[in-house]
N, C-alpha and C positions, 0 to 999 in steps of 0.2 A: 758203719753207722754215720756215712758223711751227710746225710740229710737230718740227723737227729742232732739237735742245738741243746745242750745241758746247761743250766743255768742255775747256780745257789743264790739265792737273795736272802740279804742279812741286813739287820738294822746298823746304820751308821750311828757314832756317837753324836753327830750333830742332827740326827733325827730322820734322816733320809734312808732310803734303801741303797745297799750297795750291792753288785752284781760281779758274781765270779763264774768264769766258763770252766766246765770240767770236760774231760777228755772221755771219761766211762761214767756208768751208773754208779753212785755211790752205795756203799753197803748199808749206811745209816744216814739218817736225817736229823739233824739237832733239834731241839726243841725251839730255838729261837732263830731258825731259819727255814726257809721252803725250797723244794726243787721244781723249777719249771722246763719242762720238757717239750720243746717245739719240734714237732714231727711233721715233715713234708714228704709227701708221695710215700707213705709208710709201705714197706714191702711185708710178705708173710712172715718172714724171719724176724722182723723188727717188732710187728705185731706179737709172735710167740713170745719174745723176750720180754716186751712190757708186760704181757699178761702174766708170766711167771714171777717177774721183778715185784709187782703190785699185787699181785693176788686177783686179777680180775677174772671174775667168773664167766661162765658161757652165757648166762643171763644177760650181762652188760651188752654182749654181742659186739666188742669191738671192730669185728670185721664190717660190720654196717654201718659205723660212723664214717668209714672211708670213702664211702660212696656218695654219688650225687644223687639229685632227684628227690630228696626226703623234705617233709616239712619241718619247720622250726619247732624243735619240741626240747622238754627238759624232763629227765626222769631221775629217780634214785634206788641205788642198788646197794643195800648193805653199807649204808653210810658213805657210798661212792656216788657223786653226782655224774651224770653224762648228759651234754646238751649238745644240741646240733642246731646251726643258725644258718639262715640264709640272709644276705644283703645285698643291694646293689653295688655294681662296679661304677666308679666314676669315670674311668675312661672310656668304658663300652657300653654304658646304659642307655646313653642318649642315642647312640648310632644302632645298637641293637638290643636293648632292654636285657644286657646279659646281667646276671648274678654270680657272686661267689658264695662258698661256704666255708664256716669255720666251726669245728667241733671241738669239745672240750671234754675230759675227763677229770674230775676234781676228786681229789682226797684230803685227808687232813693236813698233811704236810708236803703235798706235791700236787702238782696240776699238769696235765699232758693238752698240749692244744695240736689239733690235727688239720692240716689243710692240703690242698693239691696246688703245687706250683708255689710262685712266689706271693706272699702274702703281704700287704700293705698294714694289716691292724697289727701282726705280730711285730713285724719289724719297727714301727711307730715304737711300739712298748718296749722292745729290747734295745732301740737308739736311746730313749729316756732314761732308762734305768741303767745303761753303761754309761752315759755321760754326767748328767745332772742329777738322777735320782727321782724320788717322789717325795718332795718335800711337803706337797698337801696331803699327804697321808703319814701322820706322825707315829705310827703304830707298828708292832712288829710285822714283818712281811705275813702275811696269812692267804690261805687261797681263796678264801669269799671277798677280800679285797681284790685280788687280782681278778676272781669273776665278774665284779662289778666294774673294774677297768675295761674288759674287754666288751662286755654289753655296753659300756658307756660309748666307746669308739664307734661300736657297730650302729649304735643310734646317731652318733654324728656323722656317719656315712650316709644314713638315711636323708637327714638334714641337708647335708650338701648336694645329695642328688636331686631333692626335692627343690632345691634352690635353682638348679640349672634348668628342670622341668619347667619351673616357673619363669625363669627367663625366656626360654624358647616359647612358652605360651604367649608372652608378652609380645614377643616378635610375630607371632602367627595372629595375635589379636589385631595388631597395627596393620598388618597386610590386608586382613580380612576388611577392616573397617575401609581402607584405602581402595580395594577393589570395589566394596559397595558403593563408595561415594563417586568413584570416579571411571573406573572400567571395569564394571562387573561383568560383561563379555568375555573378558579375558581370563576367569576362572578356569582354571587347567584341572585335570584329573589329579596332578602331581598336588596340587594344594589340598584336595580331599585325602590323599594318601597320608599327607604330613599329619593330618588332623587325626585321622585313625592310628596314625603311630603313636601320638601323643596320648590318644586316649588308652592303647595297649599299655604305654609306659606307666601311666598313673594307676591302671588297673593291676599291673604287677606290683608297683609300689604298695597299693593297698592290700593285696594279697599276703606281701612278706611281714607288712608291720602288724597286722593281726597275732600272726602266732607270735612274734617277738613281745607284743605287749602282753600276751599269755604267760610268756616265760618270767617277763619280770614282774608281773603280778603274781604268780605263785611264789616266787622268792620272797616278795614283800609281805605277802600272807604268812610267811614264816613255816613253809611246809617243809623246809630243807634242815636239817639239824646241823649241817656243817657251815652256814650262814649264822654266824653271831648275832645277837639284839642289837649290838653297837653299829652294825653295818645296815641294819635295816633302813634307817633313816635315808641313807644314800640311795638304796634301791626304791623308796618311797618317790624321791626325787626324781629317779630315773624313769619311774612308771608315771609322773606327771608328764615327763617330756615326750613318751610315747604318745600319750593322749593328745597333746598338743601337736606332734607330729601327724596323727590321724586326721586332725582338724586341717591341717595345710595340705594333705593330699587331697581331702574331700573338697577343699576350696579349688584345688586343681582341677579336680574332675569337673567341678560346677563351671569353671571358666571354660573348659573344652566344650561344655554343652552350649554354653553363650557363642563361642566362637563358631560352632556347627549351625546354631540358629542364623548367625550372621550370614555364613555360606548359603544357607537355604533360602533366606529374604533375597541375598543378592542373584540368586539362580532364579528364584520368582519374580523380580524385578525385570529379569533379563527376558524372561517368557513374556510377561505383561507389555514389554514394549514391542516384543514382535507381534504378539496380537492386535496391539494398538495399532501397528503400521498395516497389518493385514486389514483391519477394520476401516481404517481409512481409505484404503484402495477400494475396498469394498463399496464403501459409500459413495465414492466418487464414480464407478462404474455401474452401479446398478441403477441409478436413473437413466443412464446414457443407455443402457441394456433396455429398459422399459420403453423409452421413446423408439429405440429401433424396433423393437417387436412391435409396437402398435402402429407405426408406420409401415411397417412390413406387411400388414394384413392387407387382403385384397377384396374386402367387401364392397367398397366403391367401384372398383373395376368391373365386378360381377354385378353390380345394380342391386344389391342387397344390402340396403344400408341400414335396416334395422337391426342385421345382425351385428354390426358394429357398435350399436349402443348396448345391445345386450351384453356383448364381451365388456364393455367398459361397467355396466352395471355389476355382473359378476366379479370382476376384479374387485371393484369397491367393496363389494360384500364380503369377499373373502378377508380382504385388508381389514375391515371393521371387525368382523368375526374374530379375527386371530389377535387382534388389540384388545378385545374383551376378555380372551380367555386369558391373555399374558396378565391383564390387570386382576383377574379374579384370582390367579396363582401367585399375584405379588411378584411378578417379574418385572412390573413396569409401576 
């Protein structure tokens, strides 16, 4: 069980939490303590061991919690909470919009965190309780407080990544403004791809935040017996943070649309400049073409001078007729 970290949390006399690492699962968990099991890359043998030790039923389906691709959700089975969360990865989200997942199985005196590979979230919690403890939580260690800590850290990850996306959009906005003012003809396909990439990142954030808000909202409404009423105000504050986070992401999406509009306007300006140049060239050569065409007729050489005047009259009539039609249609 090298990938199972067993930690017993107890209250220190100063009010903070103390952490003690165990080598094996204890037979009994004291009333004033709680057990945290951090499971990395759970094997089938470890899954079977945890199910037998904590009485996890097949309805809980612990095997499904170790798989990727689920939508964030929270459920309750016989006073045991199972929670699956998806959140962005700070290191890889900007480059590839990659996300991480973290699952929880919460009992009355124990909590299991499940993840694949290294987890910044669990390591942050472990380092804090191993060094300084949680002075901000002057209560006995309990699983509902621990669930709040993890969901709070996951929400922080969203805020950190949204800040990175905002900085990226600020850079793209400045570049789009520069291209619009100075060198609109230098807009390349890469710039459009960067905008599309940012749009995908904002969409991925929005799709991940919605289920997280639902999780926190269900806890806030008191749907789970394991979460005590004393802890609910903390979840209410966390729910408000998820709402503000959605506003931040929606603002980023609006900013992406604005950058896209700048790009479209810059491309339209480039097209207009090209058409204006072609129009100027046409305006210069059309009169010359008309003069050459008229002088190229052979009415005078053949002695039929009346034909020349008839041709001029027809040309003037056609021009006047076209101008009249254009005015009627409102084109002039």
